[in-house]
N, C-alpha and C positions, 0 to 999 in steps of 0.2 A: 504494500500500500504506500501511496505517496503522502507526503506531509500536507499540512494545511495550505490552501491556495495563497499565493503571494500576489499582492496588488501594488501598484505604484500610482502616484498622483502627480500630474504635471500642471503647473499654473502658466497660463499664457496671458501676458499683459499687452494691451494695445494703448500706446501713448498718443495723446492728442497734440498734433503739431501746432494748434492754435493756443496752447497754454501760454498765458502771459509771462513775460520776463519778470525777474525779481524786482520788486519795488518795496522798500522798507518803510515808506511813508515819510511824512514831514518830521523835521527835528522838533523836539519838545522842550519846553522850559517851565520850571516850577520853582517855588520858594518852599523852604522848610516850613512846616513839618512834613510835607509830602515826601514819601519814600517809595511810592509805587505808581505804576501807570499801566495802561493797556496799549500793546503794540498795534500797529496798523499795517501789517505786511500784505502784499498782494495775495489773492487767493490762488490756489492750485487746482488743477483738474486731475483727479486720480487716474492713473497711478503715479503721476508726478508727486514729488515730495519737497516741501519747503522746510528749512531748518534755521532756527535762530542760533547765533553764537555771539559770545561776548568778546569783543576785541580789546577793550580797555575799561577800567573802572570795575565796580562791583555791582552785582545784581543776580537774581535767581529767576529763571523763567518757570511759569506754571506748566508749560508744555512746549518744548522746543520746536515741535512740528505744527503748532497752531499759529496761523498768521495773526490772530488777535489774542495771543497769549498775554497774561499779566506778567510784569517784571516787578519784583519787590527787592527790598534790601538796598535801595538806592541811597547813596550818601552825597554830601556836598561835593560838587565838582562835575566833571563830564564823564558820561558813560557812552561808549561807542559800541553799537550792536550791528550785526550783519544778518540779513535775510538772504539765504541762498536757496534757489529753486533748481532741482535736478529733474529734468524731463526726459530721462533715459536716453535712448538712441536718437531722439528727435533733434536735440540741440545740446551743446555744451552747457554745463551748469552756469547760471547767471546769478549775480549777487548785487546787493545794494546796501549801503550803510545808513544808519541814523544816529544822531547824537541826542542824548538826553542830558539837559543841564539842570542841576539842582543848586539853587542859590540860597545863601543863609539870610 
């Protein structure tokens, strides 16, 4: 007798070549005691993926793949964030930066 049947699953993703390029939104300025804000990155069409990264300063994203993620833990000074969109084989990844300024 043979063993249990063996199966395999394959995922096929079709990327949309009309997915917009990365846009991190407009720079933001606040005065203390504000220490968080909502990001305004461009939307992505699945299976494209957008990712927030912190280039300088301090902050914590609620969800690095959400274009409208919250960022908290901001302190006085400038925080520079980058929104990168990877649309698979349709285009090279694109990115855009935003500066968040917290004034005392």
